[in-house]
C-alpha positions as CSV (number, residue, x, y, z in Angstrom):
1,M,89.2,93.6,84.7
2,V,86.0,92.8,83.3
3,T,84.1,90.8,85.6
4,F,81.8,88.1,84.4
5,L,78.8,87.4,87.0
6,P,77.3,84.3,87.2
7,S,73.8,83.8,86.5
8,R,72.9,81.3,89.0
9,P,74.6,79.9,92.2
10,G,76.6,76.8,91.6
11,R,80.1,75.9,90.4
12,L,81.7,77.5,87.6
13,A,81.5,74.0,85.3
14,D,78.2,74.4,86.2
15,V,77.1,78.1,85.4
16,P,75.7,78.1,81.7
17,S,76.0,81.7,81.1
18,F,77.6,85.1,82.7
19,A,76.7,88.9,82.7
20,R,79.5,91.2,82.0
21,A,80.0,93.9,84.3
22,I,83.3,95.7,85.6
23,G,85.8,94.7,88.7
24,G,88.7,96.1,90.4
25,A,89.0,96.8,93.5
26,E,90.6,100.4,92.8
27,S,87.7,101.0,90.6
28,N,85.1,100.3,92.6
29,V,85.9,102.1,95.0
30,A,86.3,105.5,92.5
31,C,82.6,104.5,91.0
32,A,81.3,104.4,94.6
33,L,82.7,107.7,95.8
34,A,81.9,109.3,92.5
35,A,78.3,108.5,92.8
36,A,78.4,109.7,96.2
37,G,79.0,113.2,94.8
38,H,82.9,113.6,95.0
39,R,85.7,114.5,92.5
40,V,87.4,111.1,91.6
41,K,90.1,110.0,89.4
42,W,90.9,106.7,88.2
43,V,94.5,106.2,87.2
44,G,95.0,102.4,85.4
45,R,95.7,100.7,82.0
46,V,93.7,98.9,79.5
47,G,94.3,97.1,76.4
48,R,93.5,98.6,73.6
49,D,90.3,96.5,72.7
50,G,87.0,96.1,73.5
51,F,87.0,95.1,76.9
52,G,89.4,98.2,77.4
53,H,86.6,100.6,75.6
54,H,83.9,99.0,77.8
55,L,85.7,99.4,81.2
56,V,86.7,102.9,80.4
57,E,83.2,104.1,79.2
58,T,81.3,101.9,82.2
59,I,83.4,103.6,84.5
60,G,83.4,107.1,83.4
61,A,79.6,107.2,83.5
62,Y,80.0,107.0,86.9
63,G,81.6,110.5,86.8
64,V,84.9,109.2,87.2
65,D,87.9,111.2,85.1
66,V,89.5,108.6,83.3
67,T,91.9,110.9,81.3
68,A,94.8,109.7,82.9
69,V,94.0,105.8,81.9
70,G,96.4,104.4,79.3
71,R,95.7,102.3,76.7
72,D,98.3,99.7,75.9
73,P,98.2,98.5,72.1
74,H,100.3,95.3,72.8
75,R,98.7,93.9,76.2
76,P,95.1,92.7,76.6
77,T,92.4,94.0,79.0
78,G,92.4,91.4,82.3
79,V,89.0,89.6,82.8
80,Y,88.0,87.0,85.6
81,F,85.1,84.6,86.0
82,R,83.7,84.0,89.6
83,T,80.9,82.3,91.5
84,A,78.1,83.6,93.2
85,T,79.3,82.5,96.7
86,D,81.3,84.5,99.4
87,R,85.0,84.6,98.9
88,A,85.1,83.6,102.7
89,T,83.4,80.3,101.5
90,E,85.1,77.0,100.5
91,T,82.4,76.9,97.7
92,H,84.1,79.8,96.1
93,E,85.5,80.1,92.7
94,V,87.5,83.0,91.0
95,V,89.3,82.5,87.5
96,Y,91.9,85.0,86.5
97,Y,92.6,85.8,83.3
98,R,95.4,88.6,83.1
99,A,98.5,87.0,83.2
100,G,100.6,89.4,80.6
101,S,97.2,92.0,80.8
102,A,98.0,95.8,80.0
103,A,97.3,96.2,84.0
104,S,99.8,94.0,85.4
105,A,102.3,96.2,83.0
106,M,102.0,99.2,85.3
107,S,105.3,100.3,86.7
108,P,106.6,103.7,87.8
109,E,107.5,104.5,84.1
110,T,103.8,103.7,82.8
111,V,102.1,105.6,85.9
112,P,104.1,108.5,86.6
113,Y,103.6,110.2,89.9
114,G,102.7,113.1,88.2
115,S,99.2,111.3,87.8
116,V,97.9,111.4,91.4
117,A,100.1,113.8,93.2
118,D,97.3,116.6,93.2
119,A,95.2,114.2,94.9
120,R,93.6,114.4,98.3
121,I,93.6,110.9,98.9
122,L,95.7,108.8,97.3
123,H,93.6,104.9,97.4
124,L,95.8,101.9,96.7
125,T,95.4,98.4,97.4
126,G,97.5,95.0,98.0
127,I,96.1,93.9,94.7
128,T,97.9,96.1,92.8
129,A,101.1,95.3,94.5
130,A,100.5,91.4,93.7
131,L,100.2,91.7,90.1
132,S,104.0,92.1,88.9
133,A,107.2,93.0,89.8
134,D,106.5,96.4,88.3
135,C,103.1,96.8,89.9
136,L,105.0,96.3,92.9
137,A,107.7,99.1,92.3
138,L,104.6,101.0,91.3
139,T,103.0,100.5,94.7
140,R,106.1,101.3,96.4
141,E,106.9,104.4,94.5
142,L,103.6,106.0,95.7
143,T,104.0,104.9,98.8
144,A,107.3,106.3,99.3
145,P,107.7,109.5,101.9
146,R,107.9,112.6,99.8
147,P,107.1,116.4,100.8
148,G,103.4,117.3,100.3
149,R,102.1,113.4,98.8
150,P,98.6,113.3,99.0
151,L,96.8,111.1,102.2
152,V,97.6,107.6,101.3
153,S,95.1,105.2,101.4
154,F,96.3,101.4,101.8
155,D,93.6,98.4,101.3
156,V,95.7,95.3,102.2
157,N,92.9,93.3,100.5
158,H,95.3,90.1,100.2
159,R,94.4,87.4,97.8
160,P,96.0,84.3,98.7
161,G,95.9,83.1,94.7
162,L,98.0,86.4,93.5
163,W,101.0,85.5,95.9
164,R,102.3,81.9,95.1
165,D,105.9,83.1,96.4
166,G,104.8,83.0,100.1
167,T,106.0,87.1,100.4
168,A,102.6,88.5,100.6
169,P,103.1,88.7,104.4
170,D,106.0,91.0,104.7
171,V,105.3,93.1,101.2
172,L,101.8,93.8,102.6
173,L,102.6,94.8,106.3
174,A,105.7,97.0,104.6
175,L,103.4,98.7,102.2
176,A,100.8,99.3,105.3
177,R,103.2,100.9,107.1
178,R,104.1,103.7,104.8
179,A,100.7,104.6,104.7
180,D,98.6,107.4,106.6
181,L,95.1,105.5,106.3
182,V,94.8,101.6,106.5
183,F,91.9,98.9,106.1
184,V,92.5,95.4,107.0
185,G,90.2,92.8,107.6
186,A,90.8,90.7,110.8
187,D,90.5,87.7,108.6
188,E,93.5,89.0,106.2
189,A,95.7,89.7,109.1
190,E,95.0,86.3,111.0
191,A,95.9,84.7,107.5
192,L,99.0,87.2,107.0
193,W,100.4,87.6,110.3
194,G,98.4,85.1,112.6
195,L,96.8,87.7,114.4
196,R,93.0,88.6,114.7
197,D,92.4,90.8,118.0
198,P,92.4,94.6,116.6
199,A,94.9,95.6,119.5
200,S,97.1,93.1,118.1
201,I,97.0,94.2,114.9
202,R,97.5,97.8,115.9
203,A,100.7,96.5,117.3
204,V,102.3,95.6,114.2
205,L,100.9,98.3,112.3
206,P,101.6,101.3,114.3
207,E,102.6,103.7,111.9
208,P,99.7,105.0,110.0
209,A,98.1,107.8,111.6
210,V,94.5,106.0,111.1
211,L,94.3,101.9,111.3
212,V,90.8,100.5,110.7
213,V,90.4,96.7,111.4
214,K,87.3,95.5,109.8
215,R,85.2,92.7,111.5
216,S,83.0,91.2,109.3
217,G,79.6,91.2,110.2
218,E,80.4,91.8,113.7
219,G,81.3,95.9,112.6
220,A,84.7,97.6,112.6
221,V,87.3,99.4,114.9
222,V,89.3,102.3,114.4
223,F,92.5,103.3,115.8
224,E,93.6,106.9,115.5
225,R,96.7,108.4,116.5
226,C,96.8,112.0,117.5
227,A,93.1,112.7,117.3
228,A,91.9,115.8,116.4
229,S,89.1,117.6,117.9
230,S,85.8,116.1,116.4
231,P,84.7,116.4,113.6
232,T,88.2,116.4,112.1
233,P,88.7,119.3,109.6
234,P,87.8,118.3,105.8
235,L,91.0,117.4,103.8
236,P,92.4,120.7,101.4
237,E,91.1,120.9,98.4
238,P,93.6,120.4,95.6
239,G,96.1,123.0,94.5
240,A,95.8,124.0,98.6
241,P,99.0,124.1,100.7
242,P,99.1,120.3,102.6
243,P,98.6,120.9,106.4
244,D,101.9,121.2,108.2
245,P,102.5,117.6,109.1
246,R,104.6,119.0,112.4
247,A,101.0,119.8,113.5
248,S,99.9,118.2,116.6
249,N,96.6,118.6,116.0
250,S,97.2,116.9,112.7
251,P,95.6,113.5,112.7
252,Y,97.6,112.5,109.8
253,A,100.8,114.1,111.0
254,W,104.2,111.9,110.3
255,R,105.8,110.7,113.6
256,P,109.5,111.7,113.2
257,G,111.6,108.1,112.0
258,G,108.0,106.6,112.3
259,T,107.5,105.9,108.8
260,P,110.2,103.3,107.0
261,S,112.1,104.2,104.3
262,A,112.2,102.0,100.8
263,A,115.3,100.7,101.6
264,E,114.4,98.8,104.4
265,F,111.8,96.9,102.1
266,P,113.8,95.0,99.4
267,P,111.4,94.0,96.7
268,A,110.0,90.8,96.7
269,G,112.0,87.6,96.0
270,R,115.2,90.0,96.2
271,K,117.2,90.4,99.4
272,P,119.8,92.8,100.5
273,P,123.8,91.8,100.0
274,G,124.9,89.2,102.8
275,A,121.2,88.5,104.0
276,P,119.9,85.1,104.1
277,G,117.3,84.4,102.1
278,P,113.5,84.2,103.0
279,A,112.1,81.8,105.1
280,P,108.6,81.0,106.6
281,G,108.2,82.4,110.3
282,P,105.7,83.6,112.8
283,A,104.4,87.2,112.7
284,P,106.4,89.6,114.1
285,A,106.4,90.1,117.6
286,P,103.4,92.6,118.7
287,A,104.9,95.5,120.2
288,P,102.5,97.7,122.8
289,A,99.9,99.8,120.9
290,P,100.4,103.6,120.6
291,A,99.1,105.0,123.8
292,S,98.2,108.3,122.4
293,D,95.6,106.1,120.1
294,T,91.5,107.1,120.3
295,V,90.0,103.8,119.6
296,T,86.4,104.3,118.6
297,S,83.8,100.5,117.7
298,V,81.2,100.5,115.7
299,P,78.9,97.3,115.0
300,A,77.6,96.6,111.8
301,P,73.9,97.1,111.0
302,R,71.7,93.8,110.1
303,V,71.5,93.4,106.2
304,D,69.2,91.1,104.0
305,V,72.3,90.0,101.5
306,V,71.6,89.5,98.5
307,A,75.2,88.9,96.7
308,P,77.9,88.9,99.6
309,I,80.7,90.6,97.4
310,G,82.2,94.0,97.1
311,A,81.5,94.9,100.6
312,G,84.7,95.7,101.4
313,D,85.4,98.0,98.6
314,A,82.6,99.8,99.3
315,F,83.0,99.8,102.9
316,A,86.5,101.7,102.2
317,A,84.4,104.1,99.9
318,G,81.9,105.0,102.7
319,F,84.8,105.5,105.1
320,L,86.8,107.9,102.4
321,S,83.7,109.9,101.5
322,A,83.2,111.0,105.3
323,T,87.1,111.5,106.0
324,L,86.6,114.0,103.0
325,R,83.6,115.5,104.5
326,G,85.8,116.1,107.6
327,L,83.1,113.7,109.9
328,D,84.0,112.1,113.3
329,M,85.1,108.8,113.3
330,T,82.0,107.2,114.7
331,A,80.3,108.8,111.6
332,R,83.2,107.5,109.2
333,L,82.6,103.8,110.6
334,R,79.0,104.2,109.8
335,H,79.1,105.7,106.3
336,G,81.5,102.9,105.6
337,H,79.1,100.5,106.9
338,L,76.1,102.1,104.8
339,M,77.7,101.9,101.9
340,A,79.1,98.5,102.5
341,A,75.3,97.9,102.9
342,A,74.2,99.1,99.8
343,A,76.9,97.0,98.1
344,L,75.6,93.8,99.8
345,T,71.7,94.4,99.0
346,V,72.7,94.1,95.2
347,P,73.8,91.5,92.8
348,G,76.9,93.1,91.5
349,D,80.2,94.9,92.5
350,V,79.4,98.4,92.5
351,A,76.1,99.6,94.1
352,V,74.6,103.1,93.7
353,P,75.2,104.7,97.3
354,P,71.9,106.4,99.3
355,R,71.6,109.6,98.6
356,R,73.7,111.6,101.3
357,A,71.0,113.2,103.1
358,H,69.6,109.7,103.6
359,A,72.9,108.3,105.0
360,D,73.6,110.9,107.1
361,R,70.2,110.8,108.8
362,L,71.3,107.2,109.4
363,A,74.5,107.8,110.6
364,A,73.2,110.2,113.1
365,L,71.0,107.6,114.7
366,D,71.4,107.3,118.6
367,A,73.2,104.1,119.6
368,G,70.1,102.2,120.6
369,A,68.6,102.8,116.8
370,W,71.7,102.4,114.9
371,E,71.9,98.9,116.5
372,T,68.5,97.9,115.8
373,L,68.9,99.4,112.2
374,H,68.2,96.5,109.3
375,L,68.7,96.8,105.8
376,G,67.3,95.3,103.0
377,P,67.0,95.4,99.1
378,G,66.2,98.8,98.0
379,W,66.8,100.5,100.9
380,T,69.4,103.3,99.2
381,G,66.2,103.8,96.8
382,D,63.0,105.9,97.4
383,D,61.1,102.3,97.6
384,Q,64.2,102.3,100.7
385,E,63.5,99.1,103.1
386,V,64.8,100.3,106.3
387,R,63.7,98.7,109.3
388,T,64.1,99.7,113.2
389,P,62.7,96.8,115.4
């Protein structure tokens, strides 16, 4: 979507003007990864209009491959307006104008699997699944178990305003269970499933090989099944044969019978023949956390926040970047925190990440120095402000 950022804080009714920018969780991650030096392709659909041209040109300018982006001649590009406050506060407002947009019409027919099949990582979010029945069908298609599929990364990204039918808890849980790597905020898990403790969240999501629980300013915890030696080998390049999923040292090995089939999760609003209709209820009963998990926790550095928007997408980009490079879990979490700090210290949703050597130097700090790290505006550039009191 095209995002309109307010010229000053306040209610949307009181903001006199807005600046145009790009928005969308997946494209934010794509831009950040490309800026960090990775080869990235963004797959989506926009309208054949000025806003669509702006999106494709701007995302492409980050170095992202946009050749697979479809242009819909009949539907417009979505737009949205938001206030400058954090989504977690009661004063935050966001107004979407994307009903009937080109993106909401994505489906398995308009976005074929072949357009993503050669990736090392396929990154998806729960936002796409919420846009329409066709988008949900597409997300289910892309997360379906199949031989040689890319490592599927799924950010739950729960947006309550997009799930008016009350199906979010079941649908997002089912999609997350089909992924290899899952990002979820503790606040999201509490709203969806009544769970906030990382171990309890892992108990209802035992299937993903890697589960990252974000705890806002406190940091993040990662649960890794079948942990390989540290650092984990980098993911294979496109075109290389995939690792043997039966290999015991593969951190992304499938557990036999561990991934649910698509038939277990009927589309939202539908039910299997003879099944009772959906009814609200408590979250699934937690099961014991997988005994083979390796658990790693890293606190977040102190950050002088300019705009508290975009940190989640940036964290995912930093973690995925370190995953592609084969870094260990502590480094992956630290790179996630650093990329999030880059987003928090600029006004827009997408930030230029720190240079790789700079980020690696900070990620390699000893535990004491990391815990006193303090990042402010400008820290990613030549006028970097990094303080370790």
